[in-house]
C-alpha positions as CSV (number, residue, x, y, z in Angstrom):
1,M,126.4,93.4,298.7
2,L,124.4,96.6,299.4
3,T,121.3,96.3,301.6
4,D,117.8,97.3,300.7
5,Q,118.1,100.3,303.0
6,E,121.3,101.5,301.3
7,I,119.7,101.2,297.8
8,K,116.6,103.1,298.9
9,H,118.9,105.8,300.5
10,V,120.8,106.2,297.2
11,A,117.5,106.5,295.3
12,R,116.3,109.1,297.7
13,L,119.5,111.1,297.3
14,A,119.2,110.9,293.5
15,R,115.5,111.8,293.9
16,I,114.3,108.9,291.8
17,K,111.6,106.4,292.5
18,I,112.5,102.8,291.8
19,T,110.5,99.6,291.7
20,E,111.4,96.4,293.6
21,K,112.7,94.9,290.4
22,E,114.8,98.0,289.7
23,E,116.0,97.9,293.3
24,E,117.4,94.4,292.9
25,R,119.1,95.4,289.6
26,F,120.6,98.5,291.1
27,R,121.8,96.5,294.1
28,K,123.7,94.1,291.8
29,E,125.1,96.8,289.6
30,L,126.2,99.2,292.4
31,S,127.7,96.3,294.4
32,S,129.7,95.3,291.3
33,I,131.0,98.8,290.9
34,L,131.9,99.1,294.6
35,D,133.7,95.7,294.4
36,Y,135.7,96.9,291.4
37,I,136.7,100.1,293.3
38,N,137.8,98.0,296.2
39,K,140.0,95.9,293.9
40,L,141.5,99.2,292.5
41,N,142.2,100.3,296.1
42,E,144.3,97.1,296.6
43,I,146.8,98.1,293.9
44,N,150.2,99.1,295.2
45,T,150.8,102.6,293.8
46,E,153.7,103.4,296.0
47,G,156.4,105.3,294.0
48,V,154.1,106.0,291.1
49,E,153.8,109.6,290.2
50,P,150.2,110.9,290.1
51,L,148.8,111.5,286.6
52,Y,146.6,114.5,286.3
53,Q,146.1,114.4,282.5
54,T,147.2,112.3,279.6
55,T,147.7,114.5,276.6
56,G,150.7,116.5,277.8
57,L,149.0,119.7,276.7
58,V,149.3,122.7,278.9
59,N,146.5,125.3,279.0
60,S,145.3,124.7,275.4
61,M,142.4,127.2,275.8
62,R,142.3,130.5,273.9
63,P,143.2,133.7,275.8
64,D,140.2,135.5,277.3
65,E,140.1,138.7,275.3
66,Y,137.5,141.5,275.2
67,S,135.9,141.7,271.7
68,G,133.9,144.9,272.3
69,N,130.6,143.2,271.8
70,F,129.4,143.4,275.4
71,S,127.7,146.2,277.2
72,S,125.6,146.5,280.2
73,G,123.1,149.2,279.2
74,D,121.0,148.8,282.3
75,G,123.9,149.5,284.6
76,S,124.1,146.0,285.9
77,A,127.3,144.0,286.1
78,S,126.1,141.3,283.7
79,G,128.3,142.5,280.8
80,W,126.1,141.5,277.9
81,E,123.5,143.1,275.7
82,M,120.1,141.5,275.6
83,D,117.9,141.2,272.4
84,E,114.6,142.4,273.8
85,D,112.5,140.9,271.0
86,L,114.1,137.5,271.3
87,N,113.7,137.7,275.1
88,K,110.0,138.4,274.8
89,K,109.5,135.6,272.3
90,L,111.3,133.1,274.4
91,I,109.5,134.0,277.6
92,G,106.3,134.2,275.7
93,Q,106.6,130.5,274.8
94,S,106.9,129.5,278.5
95,P,103.7,128.0,280.1
96,D,104.5,129.7,283.4
97,K,106.2,133.1,283.8
98,E,106.4,135.9,286.3
99,K,107.9,139.4,286.1
100,G,109.7,138.7,282.9
101,F,111.2,135.4,284.1
102,I,110.4,131.8,283.3
103,R,109.1,129.9,286.3
104,V,110.0,126.3,286.8
105,R,109.1,123.7,289.4
106,S,111.5,123.3,292.2
107,V,114.2,120.7,291.4
108,L,115.6,120.2,294.9
109,G,112.4,120.3,296.9
110,K,111.2,122.8,299.4
């Protein structure tokens, strides 16, 4: 069973705040998951070939081909053409913008 400190540490890593009730629930659920993983680790897989995928398909993606629709008119290496009107409309809808970009709050902290 995970300790209070371990549950709080996981919550901090996930950047979520949890109540004491949620802490108890997560302790039970995470402990159950870890117990299951430990059971899986006990399985003897000696002599079993690793399985990397189950369909048997090999590279089913389409070839990456140039269609002629891209240009970097501003000299940048971006390789795409921007619709200026659409860009202005989208940025105009943002509550916080700076120098033509949408500003968002930091996700990972300072």
